[in-house]
Backbone bond lengths (Angstrom), bond angles and torsions (degrees), N, CA, C in turn:
res aa  C-N    CA-C-N  psi(-1)  N-CA   C-N-CA  omega(-1)  CA-C   N-CA-C  phi
1 M - - - 1.465 - - 1.522 109.27 -
2 N 1.360 117.08 127.90 1.454 119.42 -176.61 1.528 111.57 -77.44
3 K 1.329 115.52 170.25 1.470 119.95 -174.69 1.526 112.21 -69.06
4 N 1.349 118.20 -28.26 1.458 120.09 179.18 1.528 110.97 -65.64
5 L 1.337 115.96 -45.95 1.458 119.45 177.89 1.524 110.72 -66.49
6 N 1.325 116.40 -38.01 1.463 120.62 177.23 1.527 110.61 -58.49
7 T 1.343 115.93 -44.25 1.470 120.60 179.84 1.517 111.07 -65.78
8 L 1.341 117.07 -42.10 1.457 120.98 179.03 1.530 110.65 -59.55
9 L 1.331 116.60 -48.37 1.461 120.33 -176.86 1.525 111.58 -66.19
10 T 1.324 116.73 -38.41 1.466 119.74 178.25 1.520 111.31 -65.06
11 T 1.339 115.95 -44.91 1.459 120.45 179.05 1.520 111.13 -64.70
12 L 1.331 116.39 -41.96 1.464 120.67 179.12 1.521 110.99 -64.36
13 Y 1.326 117.02 -40.19 1.470 121.05 179.42 1.532 110.49 -59.47
14 V 1.317 116.94 -45.87 1.469 120.61 179.92 1.525 110.17 -64.63
15 F 1.338 116.80 -42.16 1.469 120.72 -178.40 1.529 110.94 -64.96
16 V 1.320 117.22 -45.20 1.465 120.69 179.99 1.524 110.52 -64.29
17 T 1.324 116.34 -41.68 1.469 120.46 -179.79 1.522 112.17 -64.48
18 D 1.346 116.69 -40.06 1.465 120.56 -174.03 1.532 114.06 -89.79
19 H 1.348 117.59 -31.12 1.461 119.03 -169.55 1.529 115.00 -121.92
20 V 1.318 118.14 -14.12 1.459 119.88 -177.11 1.525 111.54 -105.74
21 I 1.311 116.80 -58.14 1.464 120.35 -176.36 1.530 112.44 -61.10
22 P 1.351 120.25 -39.88 1.472 118.62 178.30 1.530 113.77 -63.24
23 T 1.336 118.41 -20.12 1.468 121.10 -179.57 1.522 112.37 -94.95
24 M 1.326 117.77 0.44 1.460 121.46 177.01 1.533 110.32 -84.61
25 P 1.334 117.81 146.43 1.469 119.40 175.11 1.526 110.88 -60.52
26 A 1.310 116.57 141.30 1.464 120.80 -179.21 1.527 109.96 -64.92
27 R 1.335 116.48 135.92 1.467 121.73 178.33 1.522 109.50 -117.31
28 P 1.309 117.12 136.53 1.479 119.00 177.70 1.525 110.54 -67.31
29 R 1.315 116.03 136.11 1.462 122.07 179.90 1.516 109.59 -102.33
30 R 1.312 116.33 137.35 1.450 121.42 177.45 1.530 109.37 -122.44
31 G 1.300 115.10 150.40 1.459 119.72 176.22 1.523 112.87 78.64
32 R 1.322 115.05 -158.57 1.463 120.95 -176.28 1.524 111.68 -72.40
33 R 1.308 115.72 158.13 1.459 121.54 176.24 1.524 109.46 -65.39
34 Q 1.318 115.93 135.11 1.461 120.63 -178.91 1.522 110.07 -73.36
35 L 1.337 115.25 129.19 1.462 119.83 -179.99 1.523 111.59 -76.43
36 L 1.337 116.82 -27.79 1.462 121.82 175.47 1.529 107.32 -101.94
37 T 1.330 117.40 111.72 1.458 121.01 -176.64 1.536 110.77 -69.87
38 D 1.331 116.37 165.60 1.463 120.56 179.27 1.527 111.24 -62.48
39 A 1.327 117.53 -39.11 1.465 120.52 178.50 1.532 110.70 -64.42
40 E 1.330 116.65 -41.36 1.472 119.79 177.05 1.522 111.07 -66.30
41 L 1.331 117.00 -35.44 1.460 120.76 178.96 1.527 110.92 -62.36
42 L 1.337 117.11 -44.48 1.459 120.10 179.21 1.527 111.09 -64.81
43 C 1.315 116.64 -40.67 1.468 119.93 178.87 1.532 110.76 -65.22
44 L 1.323 117.04 -38.17 1.461 120.67 177.88 1.524 110.36 -65.56
45 A 1.331 117.32 -39.15 1.465 121.23 177.94 1.520 111.11 -66.20
46 V 1.327 117.46 -40.77 1.466 121.11 177.50 1.526 110.15 -62.27
47 A 1.332 116.69 -44.67 1.467 120.24 177.84 1.522 111.01 -61.20
48 Q 1.322 116.79 -40.08 1.466 120.46 -179.85 1.521 111.56 -58.13
49 H 1.323 117.16 -46.92 1.460 119.42 -173.46 1.523 112.81 -83.87
50 L 1.313 117.68 -18.49 1.458 119.17 172.34 1.525 111.39 -79.54
51 L 1.326 116.59 -33.79 1.463 120.49 -176.85 1.525 112.56 -94.78
52 H 1.337 117.42 -44.82 1.470 121.51 -173.85 1.534 109.54 -139.96
53 G 1.332 116.98 62.11 1.450 120.41 -175.24 1.509 114.79 -64.57
54 D 1.350 117.35 -23.28 1.469 120.35 -178.05 1.517 112.94 -103.71
55 A 1.323 117.15 11.33 1.465 120.03 -179.21 1.521 110.67 -92.38
56 S 1.331 115.98 153.11 1.459 119.73 175.41 1.522 109.34 -69.52
57 E 1.320 115.73 161.10 1.457 119.22 -177.72 1.524 112.01 -67.75
58 S 1.331 117.29 -31.05 1.468 118.95 177.78 1.527 110.40 -66.37
59 R 1.330 117.51 -41.32 1.469 120.26 176.86 1.515 110.81 -65.32
60 W 1.339 115.79 -39.34 1.461 118.47 -179.69 1.521 111.33 -65.21
61 I 1.320 118.06 -41.70 1.465 120.74 179.57 1.533 110.17 -62.23
62 R 1.333 117.04 -41.21 1.469 119.31 177.22 1.520 110.83 -60.98
63 Y 1.328 116.56 -43.07 1.467 120.60 179.24 1.531 110.59 -64.77
64 A 1.323 116.61 -46.35 1.465 120.27 -176.37 1.521 111.44 -63.49
65 R 1.325 116.81 -39.98 1.465 119.50 -179.47 1.529 111.99 -68.09
66 T 1.328 116.10 -24.28 1.462 120.02 179.52 1.517 112.06 -86.36
67 H 1.345 116.77 -40.54 1.462 120.38 -170.46 1.525 114.67 -110.29
68 L 1.328 119.05 -18.57 1.461 120.42 -174.05 1.524 112.68 -118.08
69 A 1.319 117.71 14.80 1.460 120.38 -177.16 1.523 112.25 -63.22
70 G 1.330 117.32 -28.94 1.456 119.71 179.12 1.513 112.99 -66.86
71 M 1.339 117.12 -34.10 1.462 120.96 179.55 1.528 112.18 -90.03
72 F 1.355 116.72 -32.84 1.459 121.81 179.86 1.535 108.39 -123.60
73 P 1.333 118.24 85.46 1.468 120.54 -175.27 1.524 114.05 -68.11
74 H 1.323 118.63 -20.81 1.464 121.36 -177.44 1.526 109.19 -121.72
75 I 1.319 116.81 85.22 1.461 122.45 178.72 1.525 108.23 -101.39
76 P 1.320 118.82 121.75 1.472 120.89 -176.69 1.517 112.36 -71.12
77 Q 1.319 116.04 172.09 1.464 121.34 172.29 1.531 109.14 -67.57
78 Q 1.331 115.46 168.45 1.454 120.20 -176.55 1.524 112.50 -57.25
79 S 1.321 117.78 -44.12 1.460 120.39 -178.60 1.527 111.46 -65.03
80 G 1.340 116.25 -41.00 1.457 119.89 179.03 1.521 111.65 -66.76
81 Y 1.325 116.87 -40.88 1.457 121.17 177.67 1.528 110.04 -63.31
82 N 1.333 115.99 -42.63 1.456 121.47 179.02 1.528 111.01 -57.74
83 K 1.334 116.77 -47.31 1.465 120.64 -179.41 1.524 111.54 -65.65
84 R 1.322 117.02 -39.63 1.455 120.28 -179.01 1.533 111.22 -65.15
85 I 1.326 116.83 -42.27 1.470 120.67 -178.74 1.524 110.50 -63.24
86 R 1.331 116.37 -43.97 1.460 119.24 -178.50 1.531 111.61 -69.21
87 A 1.313 116.61 -35.45 1.465 119.94 178.37 1.531 111.88 -71.84
88 A 1.321 115.98 -19.50 1.469 120.42 -177.08 1.521 112.67 -89.55
89 A 1.329 118.63 11.72 1.470 121.23 -177.87 1.530 112.78 -54.11
90 P 1.344 120.18 -46.73 1.476 118.91 177.55 1.520 113.06 -61.14
91 L 1.338 117.03 -37.42 1.460 120.67 179.17 1.522 110.96 -66.98
92 V 1.330 117.66 -40.80 1.467 121.00 178.71 1.524 110.22 -62.74
93 S 1.335 117.13 -45.91 1.467 120.76 179.70 1.523 111.22 -62.51
94 H 1.324 116.74 -41.74 1.464 120.11 179.53 1.523 110.82 -66.54
95 T 1.323 116.95 -38.65 1.462 120.65 178.78 1.517 111.07 -63.52
96 L 1.337 116.91 -40.33 1.463 120.45 176.90 1.533 110.90 -58.31
97 S 1.319 116.54 -43.22 1.464 120.21 -179.72 1.526 111.73 -65.79
98 V 1.327 116.62 -42.77 1.468 120.25 -178.33 1.527 110.39 -67.48
99 L 1.335 117.85 -39.48 1.465 120.72 177.38 1.523 110.61 -64.05
100 A 1.347 117.09 -42.08 1.460 120.26 179.75 1.527 111.36 -61.83
101 K 1.334 116.66 -38.18 1.460 120.35 -178.61 1.534 112.33 -75.31
102 D 1.332 116.93 -11.35 1.459 120.59 -175.92 1.528 112.81 -98.81
103 V 1.336 117.79 8.62 1.465 120.60 176.59 1.525 108.51 -114.95
104 P 1.339 118.03 153.65 1.472 120.66 -174.97 1.523 114.46 -59.30
105 T 1.339 118.18 -30.43 1.463 119.95 -176.35 1.525 112.91 -72.01
106 W 1.317 118.77 -6.78 1.465 120.25 176.20 1.527 110.35 -58.94
107 N 1.330 117.41 -32.62 1.458 121.20 -177.43 1.524 112.90 -88.69
108 D 1.325 118.38 -0.87 1.457 120.60 177.10 1.522 110.24 -68.21
109 V 1.312 116.41 151.11 1.458 120.95 -176.53 1.520 112.16 -80.50
110 L 1.331 118.42 -21.19 1.461 121.59 -173.19 1.528 112.18 -95.01
111 R 1.346 116.01 140.55 1.456 123.51 170.58 1.530 108.23 -130.64
112 L 1.311 116.19 145.39 1.460 122.71 178.01 1.519 109.12 -103.02
113 L 1.315 116.83 136.25 1.463 122.21 -177.83 1.520 110.04 -130.01
114 D 1.326 116.46 130.88 1.462 121.03 174.52 1.521 108.54 -167.37
115 S 1.334 115.53 178.00 1.466 120.97 178.98 1.517 109.22 -136.32
116 T 1.324 115.46 160.49 1.460 121.31 178.58 1.525 108.82 -148.51
117 P 1.336 117.83 150.80 1.471 119.62 -179.85 1.529 112.31 -69.01
118 V 1.322 114.80 147.02 1.467 122.28 169.70 1.528 106.02 -123.65
119 P 1.341 118.37 88.17 1.470 120.80 -177.33 1.522 111.51 -64.50
120 C 1.338 115.39 145.78 1.460 121.03 -179.47 1.525 112.65 -127.12
121 G 1.311 117.81 1.97 1.460 120.55 179.66 1.507 110.63 -175.60
122 Q 1.353 115.88 152.60 1.454 120.86 -178.07 1.525 113.52 -113.65
123 S 1.321 118.12 -27.90 1.459 121.05 -174.06 1.526 111.38 -107.08
124 R 1.326 115.47 160.80 1.462 121.03 177.57 1.530 111.13 -65.77
125 E 1.329 117.11 -35.34 1.463 120.81 178.18 1.529 110.85 -62.77
126 T 1.328 115.91 -39.40 1.464 119.11 177.74 1.521 110.72 -62.61
127 V 1.326 115.93 -42.48 1.458 120.39 -179.38 1.525 110.71 -61.18
128 K 1.338 117.17 -39.51 1.461 120.77 -177.25 1.521 112.80 -75.77
129 R 1.323 117.53 -35.30 1.466 120.96 -172.46 1.524 114.09 -99.56
130 S 1.330 117.94 -13.42 1.460 121.33 -174.45 1.526 111.35 -65.43
131 D 1.334 115.75 147.82 1.453 121.45 173.03 1.533 111.61 -66.92
132 L 1.344 116.34 -11.98 1.455 120.73 178.73 1.519 112.84 -87.86
133 A 1.341 116.75 -3.68 1.460 120.41 179.06 1.523 109.91 -58.09
134 G 1.322 116.08 131.39 1.451 120.89 -177.09 1.513 113.21 92.00
135 Q 1.343 116.95 -13.51 1.467 121.01 178.36 1.524 110.57 -113.24
136 A 1.337 116.24 -46.59 1.454 120.68 173.70 1.526 109.16 -81.37
137 G 1.319 117.43 170.44 1.454 120.93 -179.30 1.512 111.17 -158.88
138 Y 1.324 115.01 174.22 1.461 120.87 178.01 1.524 110.06 -83.90
139 G 1.325 115.03 142.89 1.458 121.05 176.92 1.511 110.20 -147.57
140 Y 1.308 115.89 172.27 1.466 121.51 -179.32 1.515 108.94 -123.52
141 C 1.326 115.77 131.45 1.466 121.94 177.57 1.524 108.10 -102.60
142 A 1.343 117.01 105.20 1.461 120.76 -175.85 1.527 111.98 -67.59
143 S 1.342 117.57 -34.72 1.466 119.56 -176.88 1.522 112.26 -68.27
144 H 1.353 117.68 -24.69 1.458 121.31 178.28 1.527 112.46 -113.55
145 S 1.333 116.36 1.88 1.474 122.40 177.88 1.529 111.19 51.72
146 R 1.310 116.34 54.69 1.463 120.30 -179.07 1.525 110.12 -150.31
147 Y 1.326 113.38 153.23 1.458 121.23 173.09 1.530 108.69 -93.18
148 F 1.313 116.66 155.43 1.460 121.59 179.21 1.517 108.94 -149.22
149 W 1.320 115.76 162.03 1.464 121.93 174.45 1.509 107.98 -121.93
150 G 1.309 116.39 121.23 1.454 120.29 -178.26 1.514 110.87 162.38
151 F 1.335 115.81 -129.60 1.455 121.99 -178.13 1.526 109.51 -130.64
152 R 1.315 114.76 168.99 1.458 120.91 169.37 1.522 108.50 -110.11
153 L 1.326 115.46 132.81 1.456 121.34 174.20 1.524 108.42 -94.05
154 Y 1.330 115.85 119.66 1.462 121.53 175.38 1.523 108.15 -100.49
155 L 1.320 115.67 132.10 1.459 119.78 -173.70 1.524 110.54 -136.37
156 V 1.326 115.18 130.08 1.461 122.80 169.19 1.523 106.08 -109.46
157 A 1.325 116.92 121.03 1.459 120.88 -173.85 1.526 110.05 -134.52
158 T 1.320 115.14 168.04 1.467 120.82 -179.98 1.521 110.09 -96.73
159 P 1.344 117.65 146.47 1.460 120.45 163.08 1.529 107.40 -93.56
160 E 1.313 116.77 -174.69 1.463 120.51 174.77 1.516 107.21 -118.22
161 G 1.316 116.08 94.98 1.452 119.10 -178.47 1.511 111.45 151.78
162 M 1.301 116.57 -179.78 1.456 122.23 -177.80 1.519 109.65 -122.51
163 P 1.340 117.73 137.08 1.456 119.58 178.92 1.533 111.84 -82.55
164 V 1.307 115.68 149.63 1.454 122.03 173.48 1.512 107.28 -125.95
165 I 1.314 118.05 119.97 1.457 122.37 -179.43 1.526 108.14 -100.28
166 W 1.330 115.60 122.90 1.456 121.30 179.72 1.512 107.77 -127.15
167 G 1.339 116.97 109.85 1.454 119.81 -175.91 1.512 109.73 67.49
168 F 1.332 115.66 -122.83 1.458 121.41 179.84 1.528 111.38 -99.01
169 R 1.308 118.35 5.45 1.462 121.14 -172.20 1.519 111.39 -111.29
170 L 1.321 114.40 150.32 1.463 120.79 175.53 1.519 107.76 -111.66
171 Y 1.323 117.25 124.09 1.452 122.11 177.95 1.522 108.51 -116.55
172 L 1.327 115.60 139.58 1.456 118.99 -177.34 1.519 109.39 -154.54
173 V 1.324 116.29 122.06 1.463 121.27 175.27 1.518 106.69 -104.11
174 A 1.351 116.52 105.23 1.458 120.00 -173.37 1.519 108.98 -166.70
175 T 1.317 115.12 178.88 1.460 121.51 176.17 1.518 108.23 -122.48
176 P 1.334 118.83 150.23 1.460 120.82 -177.46 1.520 112.34 -77.83
177 E 1.322 117.07 98.55 1.458 120.58 -179.83 1.526 111.12 -71.93
178 G 1.339 116.43 -56.07 1.457 120.32 173.95 1.508 116.39 85.12
179 M 1.328 118.92 29.88 1.459 120.23 175.48 1.522 109.67 -68.88
180 P 1.350 118.76 121.01 1.468 120.35 179.79 1.526 111.38 -64.40
181 V 1.333 115.82 134.52 1.459 121.64 177.80 1.531 110.42 -115.31
182 I 1.329 116.13 -51.46 1.463 122.51 178.14 1.515 108.04 -133.45
183 W 1.332 116.89 136.97 1.457 118.99 178.92 1.525 109.47 -148.53
184 G 1.306 115.41 162.94 1.453 120.38 177.21 1.516 110.68 -173.86
185 L 1.329 116.20 159.14 1.460 123.09 176.74 1.521 108.73 -111.30
186 A 1.330 115.97 143.40 1.460 120.53 179.28 1.521 109.69 -147.48
187 N 1.327 115.50 152.84 1.459 121.16 173.98 1.521 108.79 -61.15
188 P 1.344 118.69 132.88 1.470 120.75 -177.92 1.522 113.82 -59.84
189 K 1.336 117.03 -21.19 1.462 119.35 -179.98 1.529 112.22 -72.75
190 I 1.325 116.48 -17.50 1.463 120.24 175.91 1.520 107.84 -77.47
191 G 1.294 117.81 134.15 1.458 121.29 -179.91 1.515 112.14 -58.88
192 E 1.335 115.78 147.09 1.458 120.48 -177.86 1.532 111.51 -60.55
193 R 1.317 116.38 -42.42 1.466 118.82 -177.93 1.525 111.33 -66.02
194 E 1.343 115.94 -41.05 1.460 119.29 179.97 1.526 111.32 -65.28
195 A 1.339 116.02 -42.45 1.464 120.11 -177.78 1.526 111.62 -64.84
196 I 1.334 116.80 -49.59 1.462 118.84 -175.86 1.527 110.98 -72.68
197 A 1.344 117.86 -29.29 1.471 119.41 176.78 1.519 110.29 -63.71
198 T 1.336 116.60 -40.84 1.463 119.79 178.01 1.526 111.10 -63.50
199 M 1.338 116.63 -42.46 1.457 120.53 -179.31 1.525 111.69 -67.63
200 L 1.331 117.02 -42.46 1.461 120.13 179.37 1.520 111.24 -66.74
201 D 1.316 116.72 -37.02 1.463 120.26 179.02 1.524 110.96 -65.21
202 A 1.347 116.40 -39.35 1.465 120.06 179.17 1.526 112.33 -72.08
203 S 1.334 116.63 -22.36 1.476 121.06 -178.59 1.517 110.78 -118.90
204 S 1.324 117.26 34.40 1.461 120.97 -176.21 1.525 112.98 -61.40
205 D 1.338 117.35 -22.67 1.458 120.02 178.40 1.524 112.24 -69.26
206 L 1.340 117.08 -14.17 1.463 121.28 179.34 1.527 111.88 -96.03
207 V 1.332 116.78 2.89 1.463 121.97 177.09 1.518 108.26 -113.64
208 A 1.329 116.93 116.42 1.460 121.05 -177.30 1.526 110.56 -82.67
209 D 1.322 116.36 153.13 1.462 120.75 174.60 1.528 109.31 -59.02
210 G 1.323 116.04 133.46 1.455 120.36 -179.87 1.514 114.54 84.06
211 Q 1.318 118.01 2.47 1.469 121.30 178.98 1.533 109.58 -62.24
212 V 1.331 115.55 143.47 1.459 121.58 177.10 1.527 107.79 -105.27
213 I 1.321 116.86 118.05 1.461 122.29 -179.49 1.517 108.48 -106.23
214 L 1.320 116.27 116.37 1.459 122.24 -178.39 1.523 109.48 -97.79
215 A 1.326 117.04 115.98 1.462 123.09 -176.90 1.524 109.77 -124.01
216 D 1.342 116.72 -175.83 1.457 119.97 178.27 1.527 110.34 -103.84
217 K 1.324 116.14 -175.07 1.460 121.08 -174.48 1.523 112.63 -63.95
218 G 1.332 117.22 -25.48 1.454 120.14 -178.04 1.511 114.08 -63.79
219 F 1.328 117.47 -15.48 1.461 120.90 -179.14 1.521 111.85 -99.15
220 A 1.337 116.61 17.17 1.459 120.57 176.87 1.516 110.36 -71.96
221 G 1.309 116.75 139.33 1.469 121.12 178.69 1.520 110.13 160.45
222 K 1.335 116.94 134.68 1.460 120.74 -177.96 1.524 111.92 -63.13
223 Q 1.327 116.34 -40.77 1.467 119.34 -177.99 1.521 110.93 -66.13
224 F 1.337 116.86 -40.80 1.463 120.24 179.29 1.523 110.67 -67.25
225 E 1.319 117.57 -42.49 1.468 120.36 178.39 1.526 110.52 -63.61
226 A 1.338 116.15 -37.11 1.469 119.41 177.88 1.522 110.91 -65.44
227 F 1.339 117.07 -36.80 1.465 120.77 176.89 1.525 110.94 -64.09
228 I 1.344 116.57 -44.93 1.465 120.39 -179.02 1.526 110.74 -63.25
229 S 1.328 116.45 -47.10 1.462 119.79 -176.06 1.526 112.60 -78.83
230 G 1.341 116.48 -38.33 1.457 119.25 -176.37 1.512 114.20 -82.73
231 D 1.328 117.70 -52.98 1.462 121.63 -176.21 1.528 112.80 -78.96
232 L 1.334 116.67 -41.93 1.463 119.99 -175.66 1.522 112.87 -94.68
233 K 1.336 117.80 -11.91 1.472 122.17 -177.08 1.525 111.11 58.11
234 A 1.330 116.12 35.58 1.458 122.21 179.55 1.531 109.42 -116.46
235 H 1.336 116.22 -176.11 1.457 121.50 -178.88 1.521 108.95 -127.18
236 L 1.314 117.00 132.76 1.457 122.33 178.39 1.521 109.71 -101.82
237 L 1.324 116.46 125.61 1.456 122.55 173.44 1.522 108.14 -117.29
238 R 1.309 116.42 139.75 1.460 121.67 179.19 1.522 108.75 -155.01
239 P 1.333 118.21 158.24 1.467 119.80 176.62 1.519 110.80 -62.63
240 D 1.307 115.62 148.90 1.454 120.37 178.49 1.526 110.69 -69.65
241 R 1.321 115.40 142.68 1.458 121.01 172.49 1.527 109.53 -86.54
242 K 1.330 116.11 158.11 1.457 120.25 -176.74 1.518 112.80 -67.49
243 D 1.334 117.17 -25.46 1.458 120.25 -174.60 1.530 112.97 -96.79
244 E 1.340 118.03 19.80 1.454 120.40 179.19 1.520 110.77 -136.19
245 K 1.320 116.27 164.36 1.453 121.14 -179.92 1.533 109.96 -69.45
246 P 1.330 117.34 147.48 1.471 119.80 179.01 1.518 112.06 -59.08
247 R 1.323 114.97 132.75 1.467 120.34 179.08 1.525 111.42 -128.76
248 F 1.330 116.52 -52.16 1.462 120.40 -173.12 1.526 113.92 -119.93
249 G 1.338 118.78 -19.74 1.450 120.47 -173.82 1.516 111.24 97.47
250 D 1.331 116.36 -163.88 1.473 119.91 -177.71 1.520 112.68 -109.36
251 F 1.334 118.54 -7.11 1.473 124.98 177.40 1.523 114.42 67.40
252 G 1.325 118.44 -0.44 1.457 120.27 174.75 1.512 113.62 52.68
253 G 1.325 116.25 -128.59 1.465 121.07 -175.65 1.504 114.69 -81.31
254 I 1.341 117.74 -4.33 1.461 119.36 -178.58 1.526 110.96 -61.88
255 R 1.344 116.60 -36.19 1.458 120.24 -179.93 1.532 111.88 -65.14
256 Q 1.340 116.78 -22.11 1.455 119.56 179.69 1.519 112.28 -73.59
257 W 1.322 117.29 -13.28 1.456 119.28 -179.94 1.513 111.40 -63.36
258 V 1.325 116.49 -40.53 1.457 119.31 178.89 1.523 109.96 -62.92
259 E 1.336 116.30 -39.62 1.466 119.67 178.85 1.519 110.92 -62.46
260 S 1.324 117.60 -35.89 1.464 119.35 178.80 1.527 111.38 -67.50
261 I 1.338 116.87 -32.48 1.463 120.30 175.95 1.527 109.94 -65.58
262 F 1.336 116.21 -44.87 1.462 120.03 177.76 1.525 111.01 -65.39
263 D 1.327 118.10 -32.89 1.461 120.67 177.15 1.526 110.97 -61.89
264 T 1.331 116.88 -38.54 1.465 120.31 176.30 1.520 110.91 -64.12
265 L 1.318 116.67 -44.27 1.460 120.74 179.43 1.523 111.61 -63.57
266 K 1.334 116.91 -38.30 1.462 120.08 -177.53 1.520 111.93 -82.76
267 G 1.323 117.00 -43.61 1.459 120.19 -174.62 1.518 113.68 -76.50
268 Q 1.331 117.22 -56.14 1.459 120.99 -175.23 1.526 113.24 -86.16
269 L 1.326 117.24 -28.36 1.462 120.02 -174.60 1.523 113.42 -110.53
270 G 1.335 118.30 0.35 1.465 121.42 172.20 1.510 114.80 64.03
271 L 1.341 117.87 43.68 1.459 120.85 -178.36 1.523 112.07 -57.92
272 E 1.324 117.58 -41.31 1.464 120.42 -177.40 1.531 112.16 -84.47
273 R 1.327 117.56 -2.97 1.468 121.71 178.53 1.532 109.64 -116.63
274 H 1.320 115.60 45.27 1.465 120.36 -173.18 1.528 112.84 -76.12
275 V 1.329 119.27 -18.48 1.472 127.07 177.53 1.534 113.57 53.75
276 A 1.318 118.08 20.07 1.466 120.94 177.05 1.520 109.76 -82.21
277 R 1.337 116.67 149.92 1.462 121.55 -175.21 1.531 113.54 -124.06
278 T 1.315 117.45 -3.15 1.470 121.50 178.17 1.524 108.21 -128.99
279 L 1.334 115.39 162.50 1.461 119.21 179.86 1.518 111.08 -61.26
280 E 1.345 116.55 -43.35 1.464 120.13 179.22 1.521 110.61 -62.71
281 G 1.345 115.79 -37.34 1.450 119.91 179.42 1.519 112.66 -67.49
282 V 1.333 116.94 -42.77 1.464 120.43 178.74 1.531 109.99 -63.24
283 M 1.328 116.50 -45.47 1.463 120.14 179.60 1.527 111.00 -59.95
284 A 1.332 116.24 -44.11 1.460 120.29 -178.21 1.520 111.10 -66.44
285 R 1.344 117.44 -43.21 1.454 120.44 -179.18 1.522 111.46 -63.72
286 V 1.336 116.60 -46.71 1.465 119.82 -179.55 1.522 110.48 -63.77
287 A 1.330 116.91 -42.85 1.466 120.57 179.79 1.523 111.28 -60.74
288 C 1.321 117.16 -42.19 1.462 120.51 -178.86 1.523 111.84 -70.13
289 K 1.331 117.50 -32.79 1.462 120.07 176.00 1.524 110.55 -67.17
290 L 1.335 116.44 -41.01 1.460 119.79 174.93 1.529 110.88 -64.06
291 L 1.333 116.47 -38.40 1.460 120.11 178.47 1.525 110.79 -64.59
292 A 1.331 117.39 -40.42 1.459 120.70 178.73 1.527 110.80 -62.41
293 M 1.338 116.98 -43.32 1.461 119.89 178.03 1.521 111.04 -66.18
294 A 1.335 116.93 -42.90 1.459 120.73 179.55 1.527 111.58 -62.97
295 A 1.334 116.60 -40.35 1.467 120.15 179.26 1.524 110.80 -64.26
296 G 1.341 116.36 -40.18 1.458 119.86 177.59 1.520 111.64 -63.97
297 I 1.333 117.66 -44.99 1.469 121.36 178.49 1.521 110.43 -62.37
298 W 1.328 115.77 -46.52 1.466 120.79 -179.81 1.526 111.38 -59.26
299 H 1.326 117.09 -45.19 1.469 120.30 -179.13 1.524 111.04 -68.60
300 N 1.332 117.41 -35.86 1.463 119.73 178.00 1.519 111.55 -64.56
301 W 1.330 117.08 -33.40 1.464 119.83 173.27 1.528 110.21 -64.82
302 K 1.333 116.49 -41.96 1.467 120.29 -176.60 1.526 112.46 -64.55
303 I 1.337 116.69 -35.42 1.470 120.06 -176.84 1.524 111.91 -96.88
304 G 1.336 117.37 -1.13 1.453 120.64 178.03 1.518 114.32 73.88
305 A 1.322 117.69 30.39 1.463 120.90 178.17 1.527 109.73 -65.60
306 P 1.343 118.35 141.15 1.471 119.84 -176.82 1.523 113.68 -68.12
307 R 1.328 117.59 -34.23 1.463 121.41 179.64 1.519 108.25 -107.96
308 K 1.304 116.38 106.11 1.465 120.40 -169.28 1.524 113.09 -70.28
309 R 1.340 119.03 -28.81 1.463 119.38 -178.15 1.527 112.80 -98.64
310 S 1.301 117.67 7.40 1.463 120.19 178.56 1.534 110.60 -73.25
311 L 1.334 116.02 125.28 1.476 121.59 -179.72 1.522 111.93 -110.20
312 V 1.327 116.42 7.58 1.468 120.83 -174.72 1.524 111.34 -60.00
313 A 1.318 116.63 -36.26 1.475 119.71 -177.19 1.507 112.45 -68.35
314 Y 1.346 118.17 -14.07 1.465 121.01 -173.47 1.520 113.78 -115.54
315 D 1.324 118.86 -2.60 1.478 119.83 -170.47 1.525 114.42 -97.54
316 H 1.344 117.39 21.09 1.457 119.24 178.06 1.543 109.47 -151.41
């Protein structure tokens, strides 16, 4: 493990211990005292997805016990690690929120919204025999012109910069930071507007009054726009459809920023190679990959790195 990743994990451990865990609701503990603390567990998960995001947990435990024993002296067996990660879902979600609020872009008015496939199987036999049968579903990815079986990941993230609206156009000079703010998984058969409306409603405290949410054409709809403006007191911007009067324009390359965020999740963090076989496993894997990206962005802000979403310094 290189010194950059070592520094990230040490800094994250202190931050989680001092600012995240004390703000979590107290949970009753049963049995023996855990040798691997919750803060160490999150740091171990971040290291896993930065170094070996597409590896199975058994392979990761073997690697960690060989190379990371100095930093994590008490690493559980694969089954114990698996149970701890899944039980830590509320802590992971809370940590994501606290990290997002601790970077300067939390106060920016703009948020980026989009979805991407999370495939969970390739063959018909997998679809029939998988523990995800009845929960995952078939969907179509228009940007890649392919069908998939699995879930859709919906993500609300931050850019780095401020939008300027002039007439019907949105102008923005910035770089795509991509700090996760709100996320969720849904069956692809559920409509995009219905899925994200449910997620935004459950996380309305993370949407500020007057927030500008930039989405794509798939989120067009009077009822959805009324929900954003009426219930959330926010503003929805999206490219104009061909069958309607010009309102906002096409946004040019700004819409590609969300795709670059998903490229980081898929390329460097192995989003589509999560190897999970249960709903709890898929949720835990996706959450930890988002946490790894968020931790990298957060640490890059702390050290003043020029590219906030670059994880190259930590992936070896």
